[in-house]
Rosetta silent file (secondary structure, phi, psi, omega in degrees, C-alpha in Angstrom):
SEQUENCE: QVQVVESGGGLVQAGGSQRLSCAASGSIFSINVMGWYRQAPGKQRELVATITSGRSTKYADSVKGRFTISRDIARNTAYLQMNSLKPEDTAVYYCNAEGRSSIWPRPSFSSWGQGTQVMVSS
SCORE:     score description
SCORE:     0.000 S_00000001
   1 L     0.000  141.615 -172.975   -0.008    0.024   -0.091 S_00000001
   2 E  -122.144  127.365  177.148    1.146    3.498   -0.873 S_00000001
   3 E  -106.362  143.698 -176.731   -0.076    6.505    1.041 S_00000001
   4 E  -128.133  123.147 -172.481   -0.192   10.062   -0.313 S_00000001
   5 E  -131.537  132.262 -177.671   -0.540   12.992    1.909 S_00000001
   6 E  -104.303  145.115  170.254   -0.894   16.662    0.849 S_00000001
   7 E  -152.784  163.366  171.278   -0.337   19.768    2.953 S_00000001
   8 L   103.702   13.367  171.918    0.137   23.477    2.718 S_00000001
   9 L   -75.894  171.988  177.320   -3.422   24.545    1.501 S_00000001
  10 E   151.389 -160.012 -177.826   -5.358   27.457    2.988 S_00000001
  11 E  -100.964  136.690 -179.758   -6.662   31.068    2.289 S_00000001
  12 E  -143.071  139.859  175.446   -4.588   33.383    0.339 S_00000001
  13 E   -79.697  152.551 -173.075   -5.226   36.810   -1.269 S_00000001
  14 L   -62.196  140.174 -169.850   -5.246   37.129   -4.985 S_00000001
  15 L    84.017   -0.991 -179.225   -1.676   37.875   -6.226 S_00000001
  16 L   -88.637 -172.536 -177.204   -0.136   35.964   -3.351 S_00000001
  17 L  -127.755  153.433  175.935    1.881   32.840   -3.206 S_00000001
  18 E  -151.113  140.055  178.264    1.411   29.433   -1.730 S_00000001
  19 E  -118.667  132.343  174.747    3.411   26.140   -1.669 S_00000001
  20 E  -111.022  136.830 -179.552    1.927   22.781   -1.458 S_00000001
  21 E  -107.676  149.510  178.254    3.733   19.577   -0.418 S_00000001
  22 E  -134.453  120.550 -179.283    3.042   16.033   -1.291 S_00000001
  23 E  -116.795  124.326  177.925    4.607   13.039    0.535 S_00000001
  24 E  -106.132  146.472  176.168    4.228    9.465   -0.642 S_00000001
  25 E  -156.211  162.528  175.483    5.185    6.654    1.713 S_00000001
  26 E   123.943 -139.495 -174.086    4.609    2.910    2.124 S_00000001
  27 L   -89.817   74.819 -176.588    5.644   -0.060   -0.103 S_00000001
  28 E  -111.702  124.246  175.388    7.385    1.924   -2.711 S_00000001
  29 E   -94.008  -42.794  175.804   10.025    0.702   -5.119 S_00000001
  30 E  -157.209  158.027  170.246   10.068    3.628   -7.465 S_00000001
  31 E  -121.753  119.854 -174.792    7.858    6.557   -8.438 S_00000001
  32 E   -80.678  -54.700 -176.414    7.696    7.338  -12.119 S_00000001
  33 E  -132.445  142.021  172.151    5.387   10.417  -12.001 S_00000001
  34 E  -123.971  139.458  179.407    4.027   12.675   -9.400 S_00000001
  35 E  -146.943  161.750  174.816    1.433   15.139  -10.267 S_00000001
  36 E  -114.418  137.477  178.084   -0.954   17.761   -8.941 S_00000001
  37 E  -130.915  161.945 -178.748   -4.560   18.019   -9.933 S_00000001
  38 E  -148.007  147.553 -179.497   -7.377   20.247   -8.750 S_00000001
  39 E  -133.434  119.181  177.641  -11.093   20.144   -8.719 S_00000001
  40 L   -87.783  154.406 -178.643  -13.230   23.342   -8.288 S_00000001
  41 L   -59.196  128.236  175.090  -16.751   23.191   -7.115 S_00000001
  42 L    78.434   11.568 -179.888  -19.267   21.887   -9.798 S_00000001
  43 L  -127.614  165.845 -175.572  -16.195   21.178  -12.171 S_00000001
  44 L   -94.731  161.734 -173.365  -14.325   18.103  -12.980 S_00000001
  45 L   -65.913  139.087  178.663  -10.881   17.301  -11.702 S_00000001
  46 E  -131.672  156.632 -171.097   -8.124   18.657  -13.992 S_00000001
  47 E   -85.514  142.840  177.564   -4.512   18.222  -14.309 S_00000001
  48 E  -120.208  -39.004  173.172   -2.355   21.135  -13.108 S_00000001
  49 E  -163.042  154.738  174.941    1.234   19.848  -13.303 S_00000001
  50 E  -138.793  155.623  177.678    3.204   16.688  -13.496 S_00000001
  51 E  -146.669  134.490 -178.000    6.907   15.846  -13.027 S_00000001
  52 E   -94.845  178.326 -179.338    8.620   12.502  -13.996 S_00000001
  53 L   -68.572  -20.569  178.075   11.715   10.843  -12.306 S_00000001
  54 L   -94.022   12.436  179.944   13.744   12.436  -14.913 S_00000001
  55 L    61.064   29.746  171.206   12.320   15.814  -13.815 S_00000001
  56 L   -80.886  149.351 -179.316   10.512   16.479  -17.069 S_00000001
  57 E  -125.245  152.674 -179.017    7.528   18.598  -16.370 S_00000001
  58 E  -139.016  143.724  179.363    4.157   19.397  -17.803 S_00000001
  59 E  -141.332  148.453  177.967    1.632   22.158  -16.958 S_00000001
  60 L   -60.205  149.004  177.761   -1.840   23.131  -17.561 S_00000001
  61 L   -61.218  -30.568 -176.862   -1.958   26.335  -19.937 S_00000001
  62 L   -63.323  -24.086 -170.713   -3.893   28.122  -17.023 S_00000001
  63 L  -117.945   -5.514 -179.127   -0.923   27.887  -14.638 S_00000001
  64 L   -56.768  132.774 -176.226    2.069   28.174  -16.957 S_00000001
  65 L    86.643  -14.890  178.918    4.347   30.844  -15.799 S_00000001
  66 L  -111.991  -38.578 -178.753    2.800   31.000  -12.540 S_00000001
  67 E  -108.278  139.593  176.461    3.178   27.570  -10.924 S_00000001
  68 E  -128.195  120.637  178.462    6.243   25.498  -10.602 S_00000001
  69 E   -97.365  143.373 -178.135    6.373   21.750   -9.751 S_00000001
  70 E  -143.314  168.001 -173.341    9.503   20.219   -8.193 S_00000001
  71 E  -151.086  143.581  170.358   10.401   16.964   -6.747 S_00000001
  72 E  -110.810  103.287 -172.786   12.709   15.339   -4.058 S_00000001
  73 L   -67.170  -39.203 -174.886   13.164   11.903   -5.549 S_00000001
  74 L   -72.807  -20.841  172.214   14.921   10.522   -2.423 S_00000001
  75 L  -100.077    3.684 -174.730   12.097   11.614   -0.232 S_00000001
  76 L    52.288   41.569 -176.322    9.212   10.714   -2.483 S_00000001
  77 E  -127.794  143.915  176.344    8.054   14.140   -2.182 S_00000001
  78 E  -124.427  150.267  174.497    6.598   16.695   -4.702 S_00000001
  79 E  -123.667  154.448  171.435    6.012   20.435   -4.354 S_00000001
  80 E  -131.984  102.020  174.841    3.826   22.963   -6.103 S_00000001
  81 E   -85.682  125.308 -172.211    4.948   26.441   -5.847 S_00000001
  82 E  -121.770  124.439  175.410    1.983   28.669   -6.847 S_00000001
  83 L  -115.853  159.789  174.515    2.565   32.412   -7.565 S_00000001
  84 L    56.084   45.701 -176.402    0.417   35.158   -8.724 S_00000001
  85 L   -63.743  137.272  179.080   -2.650   33.321   -7.470 S_00000001
  86 L  -119.485  155.715 -179.207   -5.982   34.109   -8.869 S_00000001
  87 H   -53.537  -33.947  176.651   -9.597   33.488   -7.456 S_00000001
  88 H   -65.876   -3.098  172.835  -10.018   31.017  -10.341 S_00000001
  89 H   -81.527  -18.722 -177.838   -7.260   28.935   -8.727 S_00000001
  90 L   -53.335  124.764 -179.441   -9.601   28.183   -5.864 S_00000001
  91 E  -177.188  167.975  159.049   -9.988   24.337   -5.682 S_00000001
  92 E   -84.872  131.368  176.791   -9.124   21.260   -3.834 S_00000001
  93 E  -100.656  129.976 -175.427   -5.733   20.202   -4.820 S_00000001
  94 E  -115.797  147.996  175.229   -4.877   16.547   -5.108 S_00000001
  95 E  -106.362  134.564  170.975   -1.547   14.777   -5.312 S_00000001
  96 E  -123.285  139.534  179.737   -0.995   11.660   -7.378 S_00000001
  97 E  -126.173  130.692 -175.830    1.902    9.277   -7.378 S_00000001
  98 E  -122.956  130.964 -176.497    2.371    6.580  -10.042 S_00000001
  99 E  -176.204 -156.211 -175.494    5.190    3.970   -9.698 S_00000001
 100 E  -122.346  135.125 -175.639    5.935    0.509   -8.754 S_00000001
 101 E   -69.900  148.786  174.934    5.390   -1.339   -5.386 S_00000001
 102 L   -81.184   -6.164  177.456    8.393   -2.733   -3.519 S_00000001
 103 L   -86.716  119.137  175.666    6.377   -5.952   -2.852 S_00000001
 104 L   -44.686  132.705    9.239    7.208   -8.696   -5.314 S_00000001
 105 L   -91.585   24.655  166.189    6.360   -8.912   -8.164 S_00000001
 106 L    72.770   52.396  172.799    6.385   -5.112   -7.918 S_00000001
 107 L   -60.467  157.562  168.342    2.936   -4.262   -9.501 S_00000001
 108 E   -71.891  152.689  176.825    2.303   -0.722  -10.565 S_00000001
 109 E  -132.994  158.491  165.083    0.331    1.613   -8.390 S_00000001
 110 E  -135.744  109.284 -175.402   -1.494    4.913   -8.765 S_00000001
 111 E  -117.163  146.761 -178.420   -2.277    6.501   -5.439 S_00000001
 112 E  -119.261  144.251  169.424   -4.156    9.613   -4.658 S_00000001
 113 L   -82.641  172.593 -177.714   -4.173   11.883   -1.577 S_00000001
 114 L   -77.759  -11.982  176.405   -7.130   13.151    0.220 S_00000001
 115 L   101.446  151.276  175.278   -6.773   16.736   -1.212 S_00000001
 116 E  -133.844  139.022 -176.321   -5.899   20.034    0.293 S_00000001
 117 E   -85.442  125.315  164.554   -8.151   23.163   -0.017 S_00000001
 118 E  -111.698  118.295 -178.396   -6.834   26.263   -1.703 S_00000001
 119 E  -123.650  123.249 -177.636   -8.952   29.391   -1.510 S_00000001
 120 E  -109.005  117.759  174.109   -7.917   32.592   -3.219 S_00000001
 121 E   -90.941  152.162 -179.556   -9.820   35.656   -2.287 S_00000001
 122 L   -92.571    0.000    0.000  -10.255   38.693   -4.548 S_00000001
């Protein structure tokens, strides 16, 4: 089993910054991709940013230039630095980790955290 825990959400004013953290733990052999997703009220969950084990990154157009995803591979941790926040960034932010279990035969896994609320006031 792999557990994913997000932290760092809260209330911030428009134009401000916030940093989210995501820690994966448990039976982990390797993590290929860690990603941040978000879901606003009444909307579907959408991709925000992903980062691979080779540190290749991908961003949603709506956050390019404002958000930065990074990763500490040794600690199975990912971060999302959010700058110039807008009210439309308000959502529950979820972290996902995809990789291989340390338990033989090392099946793949995709684990989600419980989410952390980010609220941006205008």
